[in-house]
C-alpha positions in Angstrom: -27.4 25.2 10.6 -28.5 22.3 12.6 -26.7 19.4 14.1 -28.6 17.2 11.8 -27.8 18.6 8.8 -24.3 18.8 9.6 -24.3 15.1 10.1 -25.8 14.5 7.1 -23.3 16.1 4.7 -20.5 14.7 7.2 -22.0 10.9 6.7 -22.5 11.5 2.4 -18.8 13.0 2.4 -17.6 10.1 4.3 -19.6 7.6 2.2 -17.9 9.2 -1.2 -14.7 8.8 0.3 -15.4 5.2 0.7 -17.1 4.6 -2.8 -13.6 6.6 -4.0 -11.5 4.1 -2.4 -13.1 1.1 -3.4 -13.3 2.3 -6.7 -9.8 2.7 -7.0 -9.0 -0.7 -5.8 -11.3 -2.4 -8.3 -9.3 -0.6 -11.2 -5.9 -1.5 -9.5 -4.5 1.3 -8.3 -4.0 4.8 -8.2 -4.7 7.2 -11.4 -0.8 7.9 -11.3 0.3 4.3 -11.9 -1.1 3.7 -14.9 2.2 2.5 -16.8 2.7 0.0 -13.6 1.9 -3.5 -13.9 2.2 -6.2 -11.3 3.2 -9.8 -12.8 3.1 -11.7 -9.5 3.5 -11.8 -5.7 4.8 -14.2 -3.4 4.4 -13.6 0.2 7.6 -14.7 2.2 6.0 -14.3 6.0 3.6 -12.0 7.6 5.2 -8.7 7.0 7.3 -9.5 3.7 7.0 -10.0 -0.1 8.6 -10.6 -3.2 6.8 -8.6 -6.3 7.4 -8.5 -9.9 6.5 -5.3 -11.7 6.7 -4.0 -15.1 7.3 -0.4 -15.4 8.4 1.6 -18.5 9.5 -1.3 -20.4 11.6 -3.0 -17.6 10.5 -6.0 -15.3 11.8 -5.5 -11.9 12.2 -7.8 -8.6 10.9 -5.8 -5.2 11.0 -6.5 -2.1 8.0 -5.2 0.1 8.6 -4.9 3.9 7.6 -3.1 7.2 10.9 -1.1 6.1 9.6 -0.1 3.1 10.1 -1.0 -1.1 13.5 -1.7 -2.2 14.9 -3.4 -5.3 16.5 -6.8 -5.4 17.1 -7.3 -9.1 16.5 -5.9 -12.3 15.1 -8.6 -14.5 14.9 -7.3 -17.4 16.6 -9.0 -20.6 16.8 -12.3 -18.7 
């Protein structure tokens, strides 16, 4: 197998991987998060934001930052 064939197959795999990521973003996320809906979000600074999500009938206020995701408050029933 020549280097040209290997490079072509590698290029095609890279294109398919890129299309997969693009399609997932266009669809709104990964296939496993179908039960999660982002209601809204607000950027607090360059690395921190607040996000309101609805998951399994619950509305949650989440803090998202460099150190991960944290539950700020459960807004269900308010």
